[in-house]
N, CA, C and O atoms as a GROMACS GRO file, in nm:
protein
  472
    1ASP      N    1  -2.438   3.776  -1.824
    1ASP     CA    2  -2.460   3.810  -1.963
    1ASP      C    3  -2.355   3.907  -2.016
    1ASP      O    4  -2.368   3.956  -2.128
    2ALA      N    5  -2.253   3.935  -1.939
    2ALA     CA    6  -2.149   4.027  -1.985
    2ALA      C    7  -2.068   3.962  -2.097
    2ALA      O    8  -2.053   3.840  -2.101
    3PRO      N    9  -2.015   4.043  -2.186
    3PRO     CA   10  -1.933   3.987  -2.294
    3PRO      C   11  -1.805   3.927  -2.238
    3PRO      O   12  -1.750   3.974  -2.139
    4VAL      N   13  -1.759   3.823  -2.302
    4VAL     CA   14  -1.636   3.754  -2.262
    4VAL      C   15  -1.525   3.794  -2.357
    4VAL      O   16  -1.542   3.790  -2.479
    5GLU      N   17  -1.412   3.833  -2.301
    5GLU     CA   18  -1.299   3.873  -2.383
    5GLU      C   19  -1.173   3.808  -2.327
    5GLU      O   20  -1.163   3.787  -2.206
    6PRO      N   21  -1.078   3.776  -2.414
    6PRO     CA   22  -0.953   3.719  -2.364
    6PRO      C   23  -0.874   3.824  -2.286
    6PRO      O   24  -0.888   3.944  -2.310
    7VAL      N   25  -0.794   3.778  -2.195
    7VAL     CA   26  -0.706   3.868  -2.120
    7VAL      C   27  -0.604   3.924  -2.218
    7VAL      O   28  -0.546   3.848  -2.297
    8PRO      N   29  -0.579   4.053  -2.216
    8PRO     CA   30  -0.481   4.110  -2.308
    8PRO      C   31  -0.342   4.051  -2.283
    8PRO      O   32  -0.304   4.027  -2.168
    9ALA      N   33  -0.268   4.029  -2.389
    9ALA     CA   34  -0.131   3.977  -2.376
    9ALA      C   35  -0.046   4.077  -2.300
    9ALA      O   36  -0.056   4.199  -2.320
   10ARG      N   37   0.039   4.024  -2.212
   10ARG     CA   38   0.124   4.111  -2.132
   10ARG      C   39   0.267   4.118  -2.186
   10ARG      O   40   0.353   4.184  -2.129
   11GLY      N   41   0.290   4.050  -2.298
   11GLY     CA   42   0.422   4.054  -2.357
   11GLY      C   43   0.523   3.965  -2.286
   11GLY      O   44   0.644   3.976  -2.308
   12ARG      N   45   0.473   3.877  -2.200
   12ARG     CA   46   0.564   3.787  -2.128
   12ARG      C   47   0.567   3.651  -2.196
   12ARG      O   48   0.474   3.614  -2.268
   13LYS      N   49   0.674   3.578  -2.173
   13LYS     CA   50   0.683   3.442  -2.225
   13LYS      C   51   0.579   3.355  -2.157
   13LYS      O   52   0.539   3.380  -2.043
   14VAL      N   53   0.536   3.251  -2.229
   14VAL     CA   54   0.436   3.158  -2.176
   14VAL      C   55   0.503   3.024  -2.151
   14VAL      O   56   0.564   2.965  -2.240
   15TRP      N   57   0.490   2.978  -2.027
   15TRP     CA   58   0.542   2.848  -1.986
   15TRP      C   59   0.424   2.753  -1.972
   15TRP      O   60   0.331   2.780  -1.895
   16VAL      N   61   0.427   2.643  -2.044
   16VAL     CA   62   0.325   2.539  -2.033
   16VAL      C   63   0.386   2.421  -1.961
   16VAL      O   64   0.489   2.368  -2.002
   17HIS      N   65   0.322   2.381  -1.851
   17HIS     CA   66   0.371   2.268  -1.771
   17HIS      C   67   0.263   2.161  -1.762
   17HIS      O   68   0.145   2.191  -1.749
   18HIS      N   69   0.306   2.035  -1.769
   18HIS     CA   70   0.216   1.921  -1.750
   18HIS      C   71   0.275   1.830  -1.644
   18HIS      O   72   0.394   1.800  -1.646
   19GLY      N   73   0.192   1.787  -1.551
   19GLY     CA   74   0.237   1.696  -1.447
   19GLY      C   75   0.118   1.635  -1.375
   19GLY      O   76   0.005   1.636  -1.425
   20SER      N   77   0.145   1.582  -1.257
   20SER     CA   78   0.044   1.512  -1.178
   20SER      C   79  -0.014   1.605  -1.070
   20SER      O   80  -0.007   1.727  -1.083
   21SER      N   81  -0.069   1.546  -0.966
   21SER     CA   82  -0.131   1.624  -0.859
   21SER      C   83  -0.032   1.718  -0.791
   21SER      O   84  -0.071   1.823  -0.740
   22VAL      N   85   0.095   1.682  -0.788
   22VAL     CA   86   0.196   1.769  -0.728
   22VAL      C   87   0.202   1.900  -0.805
   22VAL      O   88   0.218   2.007  -0.746
   23SER      N   89   0.190   1.892  -0.936
   23SER     CA   90   0.189   2.013  -1.019
   23SER      C   91   0.055   2.085  -1.012
   23SER      O   92   0.050   2.208  -1.015
   24GLN      N   93  -0.053   2.008  -1.003
   24GLN     CA   94  -0.187   2.067  -0.998
   24GLN      C   95  -0.205   2.148  -0.871
   24GLN      O   96  -0.271   2.252  -0.873
   25GLY      N   97  -0.149   2.102  -0.761
   25GLY     CA   98  -0.162   2.178  -0.637
   25GLY      C   99  -0.189   2.095  -0.515
   25GLY      O  100  -0.238   2.148  -0.415
   26SER      N  101  -0.159   1.967  -0.519
   26SER     CA  102  -0.177   1.882  -0.402
   26SER      C  103  -0.104   1.943  -0.282
   26SER      O  104   0.015   1.972  -0.289
   27ASP      N  105  -0.176   1.964  -0.176
   27ASP     CA  106  -0.125   2.021  -0.051
   27ASP      C  107  -0.089   2.169  -0.059
   27ASP      O  108  -0.035   2.224   0.036
   28ALA      N  109  -0.119   2.235  -0.171
   28ALA     CA  110  -0.096   2.379  -0.179
   28ALA      C  111  -0.212   2.452  -0.113
   28ALA      O  112  -0.326   2.406  -0.119
   29ALA      N  113  -0.183   2.564  -0.051
   29ALA     CA  114  -0.287   2.641   0.017
   29ALA      C  115  -0.380   2.712  -0.081
   29ALA      O  116  -0.496   2.739  -0.049
   30SER      N  117  -0.329   2.742  -0.201
   30SER     CA  118  -0.410   2.811  -0.302
   30SER      C  119  -0.346   2.787  -0.438
   30SER      O  120  -0.232   2.740  -0.445
   31PRO      N  121  -0.416   2.818  -0.546
   31PRO     CA  122  -0.356   2.800  -0.679
   31PRO      C  123  -0.226   2.878  -0.699
   31PRO      O  124  -0.139   2.834  -0.774
   32SER      N  125  -0.213   2.990  -0.633
   32SER     CA  126  -0.091   3.070  -0.651
   32SER      C  127   0.027   3.019  -0.570
   32SER      O  128   0.138   3.072  -0.581
   33THR      N  129   0.005   2.915  -0.487
   33THR     CA  130   0.116   2.861  -0.408
   33THR      C  131   0.162   2.724  -0.455
   33THR      O  132   0.240   2.658  -0.387
   34THR      N  133   0.114   2.679  -0.572
   34THR     CA  134   0.168   2.555  -0.629
   34THR      C  135   0.311   2.582  -0.674
   34THR      O  136   0.349   2.696  -0.699
   35TRP      N  137   0.390   2.475  -0.682
   35TRP     CA  138   0.530   2.499  -0.724
   35TRP      C  139   0.539   2.560  -0.863
   35TRP      O  140   0.624   2.646  -0.884
   36PRO      N  141   0.456   2.519  -0.962
   36PRO     CA  142   0.467   2.586  -1.092
   36PRO      C  143   0.430   2.734  -1.087
   36PRO      O  144   0.493   2.816  -1.153
   37ALA      N  145   0.328   2.769  -1.008
   37ALA     CA  146   0.288   2.910  -0.997
   37ALA      C  147   0.398   2.993  -0.933
   37ALA      O  148   0.425   3.105  -0.976
   38ARG      N  149   0.460   2.939  -0.831
   38ARG     CA  150   0.570   3.013  -0.765
   38ARG      C  151   0.689   3.030  -0.859
   38ARG      O  152   0.748   3.137  -0.867
   39ALA      N  153   0.723   2.922  -0.930
   39ALA     CA  154   0.835   2.930  -1.024
   39ALA      C  155   0.806   3.030  -1.136
   39ALA      O  156   0.894   3.107  -1.175
   40ALA      N  157   0.683   3.030  -1.187
   40ALA     CA  158   0.646   3.124  -1.293
   40ALA      C  159   0.654   3.268  -1.243
   40ALA      O  160   0.702   3.356  -1.315
   41ALA      N  161   0.607   3.291  -1.121
   41ALA     CA  162   0.613   3.427  -1.065
   41ALA      C  163   0.758   3.472  -1.050
   41ALA      O  164   0.791   3.586  -1.083
   42LEU      N  165   0.843   3.384  -1.002
   42LEU     CA  166   0.985   3.418  -0.986
   42LEU      C  167   1.052   3.444  -1.120
   42LEU      O  168   1.138   3.532  -1.131
   43ALA      N  169   1.012   3.369  -1.223
   43ALA     CA  170   1.073   3.384  -1.356
   43ALA      C  171   1.010   3.495  -1.438
   43ALA      O  172   1.064   3.534  -1.542
   44GLY      N  173   0.897   3.548  -1.394
   44GLY     CA  174   0.829   3.653  -1.468
   44GLY      C  175   0.767   3.606  -1.597
   44GLY      O  176   0.767   3.678  -1.697
   45VAL      N  177   0.713   3.483  -1.595
   45VAL     CA  178   0.647   3.427  -1.714
   45VAL      C  179   0.501   3.396  -1.681
   45VAL      O  180   0.465   3.380  -1.564
   46ASP      N  181   0.419   3.388  -1.785
   46ASP     CA  182   0.280   3.346  -1.767
   46ASP      C  183   0.276   3.194  -1.770
   46ASP      O  184   0.345   3.131  -1.851
   47LEU      N  185   0.196   3.135  -1.684
   47LEU     CA  186   0.189   2.990  -1.669
   47LEU      C  187   0.058   2.935  -1.722
   47LEU      O  188  -0.050   2.988  -1.693
   48VAL      N  189   0.067   2.828  -1.798
   48VAL     CA  190  -0.047   2.743  -1.830
   48VAL      C  191  -0.016   2.611  -1.761
   48VAL      O  192   0.068   2.534  -1.807
   49ASN      N  193  -0.086   2.585  -1.650
   49ASN     CA  194  -0.058   2.466  -1.570
   49ASN      C  195  -0.155   2.355  -1.609
   49ASN      O  196  -0.274   2.362  -1.577
   50LEU      N  197  -0.104   2.254  -1.676
   50LEU     CA  198  -0.184   2.138  -1.715
   50LEU      C  199  -0.149   2.020  -1.624
   50LEU      O  200  -0.131   1.908  -1.671
   51GLY      N  201  -0.139   2.048  -1.495
   51GLY     CA  202  -0.120   1.941  -1.397
   51GLY      C  203  -0.255   1.881  -1.362
   51GLY      O  204  -0.351   1.954  -1.335
   52PHE      N  205  -0.263   1.748  -1.362
   52PHE     CA  206  -0.388   1.678  -1.333
   52PHE      C  207  -0.365   1.575  -1.224
   52PHE      O  208  -0.276   1.491  -1.237
   53GLY      N  209  -0.443   1.580  -1.116
   53GLY     CA  210  -0.434   1.478  -1.013
   53GLY      C  211  -0.459   1.340  -1.073
   53GLY      O  212  -0.558   1.319  -1.142
   54GLY      N  213  -0.368   1.247  -1.045
   54GLY     CA  214  -0.379   1.113  -1.100
   54GLY      C  215  -0.339   1.105  -1.246
   54GLY      O  216  -0.357   1.002  -1.310
   55GLY      N  217  -0.284   1.212  -1.299
   55GLY     CA  218  -0.250   1.219  -1.441
   55GLY      C  219  -0.104   1.199  -1.469
   55GLY      O  220  -0.033   1.131  -1.395
   56ALA      N  221  -0.058   1.261  -1.578
   56ALA     CA  222   0.078   1.246  -1.630
   56ALA      C  223   0.104   1.100  -1.665
   56ALA      O  224   0.206   1.042  -1.627
   57LEU      N  225   0.009   1.041  -1.739
   57LEU     CA  226   0.015   0.899  -1.772
   57LEU      C  227   0.046   0.875  -1.919
   57LEU      O  228   0.021   0.766  -1.971
   58LEU      N  229   0.101   0.975  -1.986
   58LEU     CA  230   0.140   0.964  -2.127
   58LEU      C  231   0.021   0.946  -2.220
   58LEU      O  232   0.031   0.877  -2.322
   59ASP      N  233  -0.092   1.006  -2.184
   59ASP     CA  234  -0.212   0.996  -2.266
   59ASP      C  235  -0.194   1.070  -2.398
   59ASP      O  236  -0.147   1.184  -2.398
   60PRO      N  237  -0.230   1.009  -2.511
   60PRO     CA  238  -0.219   1.078  -2.640
   60PRO      C  239  -0.303   1.206  -2.647
   60PRO      O  240  -0.260   1.304  -2.709
   61PHE      N  241  -0.420   1.208  -2.584
   61PHE     CA  242  -0.503   1.329  -2.585
   61PHE      C  243  -0.427   1.445  -2.521
   61PHE      O  244  -0.429   1.557  -2.573
   62THR      N  245  -0.360   1.419  -2.409
   62THR     CA  246  -0.284   1.525  -2.341
   62THR      C  247  -0.168   1.571  -2.427
   62THR      O  248  -0.139   1.691  -2.434
   63ALA      N  249  -0.101   1.478  -2.493
   63ALA     CA  250   0.010   1.515  -2.582
   63ALA      C  251  -0.040   1.607  -2.694
   63ALA      O  252   0.028   1.703  -2.728
   64ARG      N  253  -0.156   1.577  -2.749
   64ARG     CA  254  -0.211   1.662  -2.855
   64ARG      C  255  -0.250   1.800  -2.801
   64ARG      O  256  -0.231   1.901  -2.869
   65ALA      N  257  -0.304   1.804  -2.680
   65ALA     CA  258  -0.338   1.934  -2.619
   65ALA      C  259  -0.212   2.017  -2.599
   65ALA      O  260  -0.212   2.137  -2.626
   66LEU      N  261  -0.104   1.955  -2.552
   66LEU     CA  262   0.022   2.026  -2.535
   66LEU      C  263   0.077   2.071  -2.670
   66LEU      O  264   0.127   2.183  -2.684
   67ARG      N  265   0.067   1.986  -2.769
   67ARG     CA  266   0.113   2.018  -2.904
   67ARG      C  267   0.044   2.144  -2.957
   67ARG      O  268   0.106   2.227  -3.023
   68ASP      N  269  -0.084   2.157  -2.927
   68ASP     CA  270  -0.166   2.264  -2.984
   68ASP      C  271  -0.174   2.389  -2.897
   68ASP      O  272  -0.239   2.486  -2.937
   69THR      N  273  -0.110   2.390  -2.781
   69THR     CA  274  -0.113   2.505  -2.691
   69THR      C  275   0.010   2.592  -2.715
   69THR      O  276   0.122   2.542  -2.704
   70PRO      N  277  -0.008   2.719  -2.748
   70PRO     CA  278   0.108   2.806  -2.770
   70PRO      C  279   0.196   2.812  -2.645
   70PRO      O  280   0.147   2.825  -2.533
   71ALA      N  281   0.327   2.803  -2.666
   71ALA     CA  282   0.420   2.804  -2.553
   71ALA      C  283   0.557   2.854  -2.598
   71ALA      O  284   0.601   2.828  -2.710
   72ASP      N  285   0.623   2.925  -2.507
   72ASP     CA  286   0.763   2.964  -2.526
   72ASP      C  287   0.856   2.869  -2.452
   72ASP      O  288   0.973   2.856  -2.487
   73LEU      N  289   0.803   2.804  -2.350
   73LEU     CA  290   0.877   2.709  -2.267
   73LEU      C  291   0.783   2.594  -2.234
   73LEU      O  292   0.664   2.616  -2.213
   74LEU      N  293   0.836   2.473  -2.230
   74LEU     CA  294   0.756   2.355  -2.195
   74LEU      C  295   0.827   2.274  -2.088
   74LEU      O  296   0.950   2.262  -2.090
   75SER      N  297   0.751   2.219  -1.995
   75SER     CA  298   0.806   2.121  -1.902
   75SER      C  299   0.703   2.011  -1.879
   75SER      O  300   0.583   2.036  -1.875
   76LEU      N  301   0.754   1.891  -1.864
   76LEU     CA  302   0.670   1.773  -1.847
   76LEU      C  303   0.726   1.692  -1.732
   76LEU      O  304   0.844   1.660  -1.730
   77LYS      N  305   0.642   1.659  -1.635
   77LYS     CA  306   0.685   1.582  -1.518
   77LYS      C  307   0.612   1.449  -1.517
   77LYS      O  308   0.489   1.444  -1.506
   78PHE      N  309   0.688   1.342  -1.529
   78PHE     CA  310   0.632   1.206  -1.533
   78PHE      C  311   0.693   1.121  -1.424
   78PHE      O  312   0.799   1.154  -1.370
   79GLY      N  313   0.627   1.013  -1.391
   79GLY     CA  314   0.689   0.913  -1.305
   79GLY      C  315   0.602   0.860  -1.195
   79GLY      O  316   0.572   0.741  -1.191
   80ILE      N  317   0.560   0.948  -1.104
   80ILE     CA  318   0.500   0.898  -0.982
   80ILE      C  319   0.373   0.817  -1.007
   80ILE      O  320   0.357   0.710  -0.948
   81ASN      N  321   0.284   0.864  -1.093
   81ASN     CA  322   0.161   0.788  -1.117
   81ASN      C  323   0.184   0.668  -1.207
   81ASN      O  324   0.114   0.567  -1.195
   82LEU      N  325   0.280   0.677  -1.297
   82LEU     CA  326   0.314   0.560  -1.379
   82LEU      C  327   0.364   0.446  -1.291
   82LEU      O  328   0.333   0.330  -1.314
   83VAL      N  329   0.444   0.482  -1.190
   83VAL     CA  330   0.501   0.380  -1.100
   83VAL      C  331   0.398   0.336  -0.997
   83VAL      O  332   0.377   0.216  -0.978
   84ASN      N  333   0.333   0.432  -0.931
   84ASN     CA  334   0.238   0.396  -0.825
   84ASN      C  335   0.122   0.312  -0.876
   84ASN      O  336   0.074   0.223  -0.806
   85ALA      N  337   0.076   0.339  -0.997
   85ALA     CA  338  -0.035   0.263  -1.053
   85ALA      C  339   0.012   0.137  -1.125
   85ALA      O  340  -0.068   0.058  -1.174
   86ASP      N  341   0.145   0.118  -1.130
   86ASP     CA  342   0.204   0.001  -1.196
   86ASP      C  343   0.147  -0.015  -1.337
   86ASP      O  344   0.104  -0.123  -1.377
   87LEU      N  345   0.147   0.097  -1.411
   87LEU     CA  346   0.081   0.099  -1.542
   87LEU      C  347   0.163   0.039  -1.655
   87LEU      O  348   0.106  -0.019  -1.748
   88MET      N  349   0.294   0.051  -1.648
   88MET     CA  350   0.375   0.010  -1.763
   88MET      C  351   0.501  -0.061  -1.719
   88MET      O  352   0.559  -0.033  -1.614
   89ARG      N  353   0.541  -0.152  -1.800
   89ARG     CA  354   0.671  -0.215  -1.786
   89ARG      C  355   0.768  -0.140  -1.877
   89ARG      O  356   0.725  -0.061  -1.961
   90LEU      N  357   0.895  -0.164  -1.862
   90LEU     CA  358   0.996  -0.094  -1.939
   90LEU      C  359   0.970  -0.107  -2.089
   90LEU      O  360   0.989  -0.011  -2.164
   91ARG      N  361   0.928  -0.223  -2.132
   91ARG     CA  362   0.903  -0.247  -2.276
   91ARG      C  363   0.797  -0.151  -2.331
   91ARG      O  364   0.809  -0.108  -2.446
   92ALA      N  365   0.697  -0.116  -2.253
   92ALA     CA  366   0.591  -0.026  -2.299
   92ALA      C  367   0.622   0.121  -2.269
   92ALA      O  368   0.579   0.210  -2.342
   93LEU      N  369   0.696   0.146  -2.162
   93LEU     CA  370   0.724   0.284  -2.121
   93LEU      C  371   0.805   0.360  -2.226
   93LEU      O  372   0.770   0.473  -2.260
   94GLY      N  373   0.910   0.300  -2.276
   94GLY     CA  374   0.995   0.369  -2.373
   94GLY      C  375   0.918   0.417  -2.495
   94GLY      O  376   0.922   0.536  -2.526
   95PRO      N  377   0.847   0.328  -2.564
   95PRO     CA  378   0.770   0.373  -2.681
   95PRO      C  379   0.661   0.474  -2.645
   95PRO      O  380   0.636   0.567  -2.722
   96ALA      N  381   0.595   0.456  -2.531
   96ALA     CA  382   0.489   0.550  -2.492
   96ALA      C  383   0.546   0.689  -2.467
   96ALA      O  384   0.489   0.789  -2.510
   97LEU      N  385   0.659   0.695  -2.398
   97LEU     CA  386   0.722   0.824  -2.369
   97LEU      C  387   0.771   0.890  -2.498
   97LEU      O  388   0.749   1.010  -2.519
   98HIS      N  389   0.836   0.813  -2.583
   98HIS     CA  390   0.884   0.870  -2.710
   98HIS      C  391   0.767   0.917  -2.796
   98HIS      O  392   0.776   1.023  -2.859
   99GLY      N  393   0.659   0.841  -2.802
   99GLY     CA  394   0.542   0.883  -2.878
   99GLY      C  395   0.482   1.012  -2.825
   99GLY      O  396   0.443   1.099  -2.902
  100PHE      N  397   0.475   1.024  -2.691
  100PHE     CA  398   0.423   1.145  -2.628
  100PHE      C  399   0.509   1.265  -2.666
  100PHE      O  400   0.458   1.368  -2.709
  101LEU      N  401   0.641   1.249  -2.650
  101LEU     CA  402   0.732   1.359  -2.680
  101LEU      C  403   0.730   1.394  -2.829
  101LEU      O  404   0.734   1.512  -2.864
  102ASP      N  405   0.723   1.294  -2.916
  102ASP     CA  406   0.715   1.321  -3.060
  102ASP      C  407   0.591   1.402  -3.094
  102ASP      O  408   0.596   1.494  -3.176
  103THR      N  409   0.479   1.368  -3.031
  103THR     CA  410   0.354   1.443  -3.056
  103THR      C  411   0.368   1.587  -3.010
  103THR      O  412   0.330   1.679  -3.082
  104VAL      N  413   0.421   1.609  -2.890
  104VAL     CA  414   0.440   1.745  -2.839
  104VAL      C  415   0.532   1.823  -2.933
  104VAL      O  416   0.506   1.939  -2.965
  105ARG      N  417   0.640   1.759  -2.977
  105ARG     CA  418   0.738   1.825  -3.064
  105ARG      C  419   0.680   1.862  -3.202
  105ARG      O  420   0.731   1.953  -3.267
  106GLU      N  421   0.575   1.793  -3.246
  106GLU     CA  422   0.512   1.829  -3.373
  106GLU      C  423   0.467   1.976  -3.372
  106GLU      O  424   0.476   2.044  -3.474
  107GLY      N  425   0.420   2.023  -3.260
  107GLY     CA  426   0.375   2.161  -3.248
  107GLY      C  427   0.479   2.256  -3.193
  107GLY      O  428   0.463   2.378  -3.200
  108HIS      N  429   0.586   2.200  -3.139
  108HIS     CA  430   0.690   2.282  -3.074
  108HIS      C  431   0.829   2.229  -3.110
  108HIS      O  432   0.902   2.185  -3.022
  109PRO      N  433   0.865   2.233  -3.238
  109PRO     CA  434   0.992   2.172  -3.278
  109PRO      C  435   1.116   2.240  -3.220
  109PRO      O  436   1.220   2.176  -3.205
  110GLU      N  437   1.107   2.368  -3.188
  110GLU     CA  438   1.222   2.443  -3.139
  110GLU      C  439   1.204   2.495  -2.996
  110GLU      O  440   1.296   2.556  -2.941
  111THR      N  441   1.089   2.473  -2.937
  111THR     CA  442   1.061   2.525  -2.804
  111THR      C  443   1.144   2.452  -2.699
  111THR      O  444   1.148   2.329  -2.700
  112PRO      N  445   1.210   2.525  -2.608
  112PRO     CA  446   1.282   2.456  -2.501
  112PRO      C  447   1.188   2.365  -2.423
  112PRO      O  448   1.077   2.405  -2.387
  113LEU      N  449   1.233   2.241  -2.398
  113LEU     CA  450   1.150   2.139  -2.335
  113LEU      C  451   1.230   2.071  -2.225
  113LEU      O  452   1.338   2.016  -2.250
  114LEU      N  453   1.176   2.074  -2.104
  114LEU     CA  454   1.237   2.007  -1.990
  114LEU      C  455   1.150   1.888  -1.952
  114LEU      O  456   1.030   1.903  -1.930
  115VAL      N  457   1.211   1.770  -1.943
  115VAL     CA  458   1.140   1.651  -1.898
  115VAL      C  459   1.193   1.615  -1.760
  115VAL      O  460   1.314   1.599  -1.741
  116ILE      N  461   1.102   1.604  -1.664
  116ILE     CA  462   1.136   1.574  -1.525
  116ILE      C  463   1.078   1.438  -1.491
  116ILE      O  464   0.962   1.411  -1.522
  117SER      N  465   1.158   1.353  -1.427
  117SER     CA  466   1.105   1.225  -1.381
  117SER      C  467   1.111   1.221  -1.230
  117SER      O  468   1.201   1.276  -1.167
  118ALA      N  469   1.013   1.154  -1.173
  118ALA     CA  470   1.008   1.145  -1.027
  118ALA      C  471   0.982   1.001  -0.987
  118ALA      O  472   0.974   0.971  -0.868
   0.00000   0.00000   0.00000
């Protein structure tokens, strides 16, 4: 029954990352040992890790969530689940990826954005 309050801002940049189970923490010993958590600690930034096991499938809902999440830095990792699940052919992949990126950019027109493919 204690009151809930947001964590006070620490004045650090916020990095928002989206990816698959590798980003979420597959095979990591703890949440702080995922590759995004380690990279954020080394860079001295706060991390919002939107890695989802079986995800990174260019879902419009996820693109809108990324669009609406405050961020100073963005990274998106795509590929492994799109290929392993044989979800898209080249004809569909291009428009889906561009649509995803366009949606994210609606909320972050100037934010540095790194796209990683695997």
